[in-house]
C-alpha positions, 0 to 999 in steps of 0.5 A: 209211623207217627200220626199226629191225627185221626185222618194221618191213622185212616190214611196209614190203615188205608196203604197198609190194607191196599198192599196187605201189610200188617199194623199194630198200634202202639202206645209208650211200649212200657206193657210187660205183655208185648202188645206193641209188638208186631210179631208178624212184622209190617207197620208199627203206628206209634201214638206219641205225637197224639198227646193232647189232653182235649178237655177236662171236664170235672163237672161231669167228671170226664176227660177227653184226650189223644191216645199218646197222652201220658197217664199221669198226665191226666191226673195232673190235669185234675190234681189241684181240683181234688181229682185223679185218674184212677188206673195208676201202673207202675210205668203211669210217668211213662205209659200211655191212654192208648196202650193203657186201653189196649192193655187194660191197665191197673194199678193199686188205686184199681183195687177200688176203683176198677181197671182202665175197662171200668173208666173209659167211656167211648173211643174214636176208632180207625178200623182195618176197614178204613172206617172210623167209629165214632161214639154218639155225641156226648151229653152230660151225664150223673156218674152216679146213675150212669154206668160208663159202659152206656154213656154216650161220649165223643172220642176219649173220654176218662172217668175221674175219681174223688181223691182219698183223703191221705193219713 
């Protein structure tokens, strides 16, 4: 199934629960661990159509995106302004943010800046109970004084890292 919205995902989860069918979320399927393989069969929910960057807020070093956004596109959205998204797995040109979150993706920059979990400030989730989990409304914060784990956020904001000087 290829949902386009959180409401679509909720409807899929409702049907899966009603008929007691397992479901598995899938980003781009680039993970080497097999996290997107529905081992027990059931419904495979592919997030490829949920692929929009909703907001880029460099003043607060945040971005908000849907789970199907390609990892590299997050960096390209801010690259010209001296920022990049630090988690950069080797599949960065194909892997998606949702898959990165599910697998806690890393890459070379993460040696200095941390893996995906260190850059996600909040998530909007559809739980197996059909309930939506939404973080509190986002308010501007200072990255120097607020840890990502406790920063209020809406949908899926990402923390930016300053671009390192080359050479």
